[in-house]
C-alpha positions as a printed Julia matrix, in Angstrom:
355×3 Matrix{Float64}:
 17.97  -65.64  109.86
 19.19  -68.17  107.18
 22.65  -69.29  107.45
 23.67  -67.39  104.14
 22.47  -64.14  105.52
 24.01  -64.41  108.89
 27.4   -64.68  106.88
 26.45  -61.71  105.05
 26.12  -59.67  108.11
 29.31  -61.02  109.8
 31.17  -60.22  107.0
 30.2   -56.53  106.43
 30.7   -56.1   110.46
 34.2   -57.6   109.93
 35.02  -55.44  107.0
 33.58  -52.08  108.62
 35.9   -52.76  111.99
 38.91  -53.52  109.65
 38.13  -49.87  107.74
 38.31  -47.83  110.95
 41.5   -49.55  111.93
 43.22  -48.59  108.83
 41.48  -44.8   109.34
 44.58  -41.65  109.75
 44.52  -41.05  113.37
 43.51  -37.46  112.65
 40.03  -39.08  111.65
 39.49  -39.37  115.43
 41.37  -36.68  116.75
 42.39  -33.46  114.88
 45.76  -32.12  115.71
 45.94  -28.41  116.22
 47.22  -26.48  113.39
 49.64  -24.93  115.9
 50.66  -27.44  117.9
 54.81  -28.18  117.58
 54.96  -24.86  115.49
 56.55  -21.43  115.89
 54.51  -18.05  115.56
 57.09  -15.35  114.67
 55.81  -11.72  115.79
 57.07   -9.35  113.33
 57.56   -6.16  115.43
 57.47   -2.94  113.67
 59.41   -0.75  116.75
 62.7    -1.12  118.46
 63.5    -3.6   121.43
 62.76   -1.52  125.01
 60.22    0.94  124.2
 56.89    1.26  125.18
 55.21   -0.64  122.58
 58.0    -3.95  123.12
 56.64   -3.84  127.02
 52.64   -4.03  125.33
 53.77   -6.54  123.18
 55.97   -8.89  125.81
 52.34   -8.78  128.18
 50.5   -10.39  125.4
 52.65  -13.16  124.27
 52.33  -15.49  127.16
 48.46  -15.28  126.64
 48.56  -15.5   123.25
 51.26  -18.77  123.74
 48.16  -20.14  126.25
 44.94  -19.31  124.49
 46.1   -20.46  120.74
 44.92  -24.25  120.28
 48.22  -26.3   120.48
 50.43  -23.69  122.21
 52.98  -22.74  119.43
 56.32  -20.93  120.55
 56.1   -17.39  119.63
 59.18  -15.47  119.45
 59.78  -11.32  118.14
 61.77  -10.32  115.47
 62.26   -6.44  115.32
 62.63   -4.58  111.86
 62.15   -0.92  113.41
 62.32    1.92  110.68
 60.1     4.29  108.68
 57.89    5.21  111.49
 56.77    1.26  111.29
 56.48    1.3   107.54
 59.32   -0.87  106.77
 57.97   -3.94  108.73
 54.34   -3.12  107.74
 55.71   -3.88  103.6
 57.38   -6.74  104.87
 54.17   -8.31  106.13
 52.09   -7.1   103.58
 54.85   -7.84  100.43
 57.05  -10.53  101.42
 55.4   -12.56  104.65
 53.99  -16.28  103.69
 49.97  -15.95  104.27
 50.57  -19.37  106.25
 49.26  -17.9   109.41
 52.2   -18.53  111.37
 53.69  -14.39  111.21
 52.25  -11.98  113.11
 52.68   -7.96  112.48
 52.73   -6.15  115.82
 52.23   -2.76  113.98
 53.02    0.63  115.86
 50.52    3.63  115.5
 52.35    5.26  112.42
 50.9     2.02  110.11
 47.35    3.73  109.26
 48.08    7.13  109.71
 50.93    6.77  107.22
 48.4     5.03  104.46
 45.46    7.63  104.73
 48.05   10.68  104.5
 49.71    8.72  101.09
 53.11    8.79  102.64
 55.98    8.05  100.47
 57.2     4.55  101.02
 53.82    3.17  101.68
 53.56    0.02  100.01
 50.83   -1.7   101.96
 47.0    -1.52  101.47
 44.9    -1.19  104.5
 41.81   -2.73  102.93
 43.84   -5.47  102.34
 45.23   -6.41  105.61
 43.85   -8.52  108.43
 42.94   -7.25  111.5
 43.11   -8.83  114.61
 42.97   -6.58  117.38
 44.78   -4.55  119.86
 45.55   -4.39  123.34
 46.23   -0.71  123.81
 43.76    1.93  122.13
 43.57    5.66  122.82
 47.13    6.46  124.73
 47.3     9.69  125.78
 50.22   11.84  124.76
 51.89   14.4   126.8
 54.71   17.21  125.84
 57.13   17.97  128.38
 60.17   19.66  129.0
 62.98   19.12  131.45
 63.25   21.75  134.12
 66.59   23.17  133.47
 65.24   24.69  130.4
 63.01   26.96  132.68
 60.19   27.11  130.36
 57.06   26.06  133.1
 54.69   28.1   131.19
 53.15   28.01  127.4
 53.82   31.76  127.33
 57.78   31.12  128.13
 57.57   28.21  125.34
 56.48   30.36  123.05
 58.91   33.01  123.23
 61.96   30.44  123.62
 63.77   29.91  120.24
 65.23   26.92  118.79
 63.91   24.1   121.25
 65.4    20.6   120.78
 63.07   18.06  120.47
 63.56   14.56  120.78
 61.92   11.54  118.63
 62.43    8.74  117.06
 62.59    8.84  113.11
 60.53   11.16  110.65
 57.18    9.41  110.35
 57.36    7.61  113.82
 54.17    8.7   116.17
 56.36   10.39  118.64
 57.65   12.38  115.92
 54.55   13.65  114.43
 52.79   14.24  117.43
 55.87   16.54  118.72
 55.3    18.2   115.57
 51.86   19.06  116.63
 52.39   20.41  119.67
 54.7    22.7   118.6
 52.69   23.7   115.57
 49.29   24.09  117.99
 51.55   25.78  120.74
 52.94   28.25  118.26
 56.63   27.33  119.57
 59.38   29.75  117.83
 61.92   27.71  115.12
 61.78   24.45  117.4
 64.55   21.94  115.88
 63.78   17.73  116.12
 66.58   15.76  117.1
 66.02   12.1   115.54
 67.58    8.59  115.61
 66.74    7.45  119.17
 64.73    4.54  120.54
 62.48    5.67  123.05
 64.29    4.97  125.78
 67.1     6.73  124.37
 65.04    9.74  124.11
 64.52    9.95  127.48
 68.07    9.66  128.29
 69.3    12.34  126.12
 66.47   14.3   127.82
 68.51   13.59  131.17
 71.74   14.65  129.67
 70.62   17.92  128.26
 71.25   16.67  124.72
 67.44   18.01  124.32
 65.2    19.97  125.99
 61.87   18.64  124.95
 59.75   15.38  123.97
 56.53   13.9   123.64
 55.68   10.89  125.88
 53.07    8.68  126.59
 51.64    9.3   130.07
 51.35    5.32  130.93
 54.88    4.82  130.64
 56.19    7.98  132.65
 55.23    6.55  136.4
 56.86    3.47  135.41
 59.81    4.06  133.38
 61.06    7.55  134.92
 58.75    8.12  137.66
 61.33   10.47  139.09
 60.19   13.13  136.6
 57.1    13.81  138.87
 58.48   12.84  142.11
 61.57   15.03  141.89
 60.02   17.76  139.6
 62.56   16.71  136.72
 60.63   18.22  133.9
 57.35   20.24  132.83
 54.32   19.0   131.67
 52.71   21.61  129.3
 49.73   19.84  127.1
 48.14   16.51  126.23
 46.19   14.86  123.68
 43.31   13.33  125.29
 41.46   10.19  124.44
 38.29    9.69  125.7
 37.47    6.86  128.06
 41.23    7.1   128.58
 42.02    6.63  132.57
 45.1     9.25  133.44
 48.1     6.81  135.34
 48.65    9.86  137.61
 46.61   13.13  138.29
 49.43   14.72  137.82
 48.42   14.97  134.08
 44.75   15.28  134.48
 45.31   19.04  135.05
 46.84   19.53  132.19
 44.97   21.08  129.1
 44.23   19.48  125.66
 46.37   19.96  122.43
 42.69   21.23  121.0
 41.99   23.94  122.98
 44.99   25.69  121.58
 43.3    25.21  117.98
 42.54   28.8   116.4
 40.19   27.27  113.29
 37.98   24.85  111.94
 40.89   23.22  110.07
 43.53   22.95  112.89
 40.22   21.5   115.01
 39.91   18.97  112.15
 43.53   17.97  112.35
 43.01   17.39  116.21
 39.98   15.28  115.44
 41.86   13.2   112.79
 45.06   12.84  115.19
 42.58   11.89  117.65
 41.27    9.36  115.62
 44.65    7.56  114.56
 45.17    7.46  118.55
 42.29    5.31  118.97
 43.36    2.93  116.2
 46.32    2.88  118.06
 48.96   -0.23  117.67
 47.66   -3.21  115.53
 48.53   -6.9   115.07
 47.87   -7.76  111.83
 47.94  -10.46  109.16
 48.96  -10.16  105.44
 46.28  -10.9   102.77
 44.77  -14.05  101.97
 45.61  -15.87  105.29
 43.39  -18.74  105.25
 39.92  -17.96  106.94
 40.44  -20.6   109.78
 43.99  -19.2   111.13
 42.56  -15.91  111.25
 39.84  -16.92  113.43
 42.09  -18.94  115.68
 44.07  -15.82  116.22
 41.17  -13.35  116.84
 39.77  -15.89  119.07
 42.84  -15.98  121.32
 43.45  -11.95  120.96
 39.48  -11.86  122.41
 40.65  -14.21  125.03
 44.38  -12.16  125.91
 42.32   -8.91  126.08
 39.5   -10.26  128.55
 41.57  -12.15  130.82
 42.11  -10.45  134.15
 45.83  -11.99  134.05
 46.6   -10.23  131.07
 45.31   -6.83  132.56
 47.45   -7.11  135.64
 50.8    -7.94  133.44
 50.02   -5.38  131.35
 50.22   -2.53  133.71
 53.13   -3.94  135.46
 55.05   -3.9   132.43
 53.37   -0.84  130.85
 52.39    1.52  133.6
 49.13    1.81  132.28
 45.86   -0.2   131.89
 45.07   -1.55  128.48
 41.73   -0.45  126.76
 41.56   -2.87  124.23
 39.73   -2.56  120.51
 38.74   -6.22  119.08
 39.26   -6.9   115.56
 36.07   -6.56  114.43
 35.67   -2.89  115.69
 39.42   -2.13  114.19
 38.21   -3.02  111.08
 35.57   -0.67  111.28
 37.35    1.84  112.42
 39.85    2.12  110.0
 36.89    2.34  107.68
 35.47    5.36  108.93
 38.7     7.2   109.41
 38.16   10.69  108.4
 39.52   11.74  105.41
 39.37   15.1   104.33
 41.46   16.33  101.76
 42.39   19.47  102.97
 43.46   18.35  106.71
 44.67   15.56  105.04
 47.21   17.75  103.11
 48.22   19.85  106.72
 48.74   16.55  108.55
 51.27   15.4   106.18
 53.0    18.65  106.34
 53.3    18.06  110.03
 54.35   14.52  109.62
 57.27   15.34  106.87
 60.54   16.48  107.51
 60.16   19.95  106.1
 59.36   23.17  107.69
 56.77   23.7   109.89
 53.48   25.32  108.07
 52.56   28.95  109.0
 49.25   29.27  110.55
């Protein structure tokens, strides 16, 4: 090689190495988007209830599996059966991947049923899946009222049934049970959190409530061990295990349906329960952030340690639904107008419809 060519090659190598020296650091090592950031989880339920415990079980694992290991804080925004928080996520939250909605199971039925106060579009929210699908609910009364059979239930007018708020899933399911069991003039006493309903029951302020069977052995084991309540019926969910044999022998609410319309009502309720609680993002969240969070959810739900923590905090095993399955389940929901009309009457604050 002649000296002139050798000089040109040397100069090219020099400037090439110089350009690499002045390249920004991220050209060599991309810092994870979530590193050093804080994710806010907006919960549509009150602190201390069953939904909060399920959320608490997931948070350490999400923090572990989101690249960059961001801090995660929870903000509670109960109200309107979850509509207040859902509206806020949909309309107000910046779609930057830094706020996740932890929505109660009332989110989907409120929208499908066209309830007032729904300002979000189910088809535009972005779904991250759920650790808790298909929760079995049970209708129970405190032992002191002496209603240990369905026939006695039906003969007792004015039963006081505790619940959270009108539109909350526990309230709605309480109305379902009273309607299909054929109770006389039930009175719904609302304004509680989940644990407060338990306390009101023990104090005799209310006579009955709907509860998730998973939480009873954990939060109120004496109900079973000391026979403090009578259990009457459940809304069964396929493939969902019972946490205690006491519930396995109870009749399913569908057995009390007397018409195709009522059987359709139970089928719709079961579909809503199988979607259950949801993690969501606002519309227009960047796809790369969506996929990061979805993958973190998948890893969380599949982690054996998460399953142990979930059971420790909630009393039941998680039955997870992945993001894509959740999207499909929402698209495939039954939407028969006649059944929707009946469901809306039961979910509202008006008089119970006639059968």
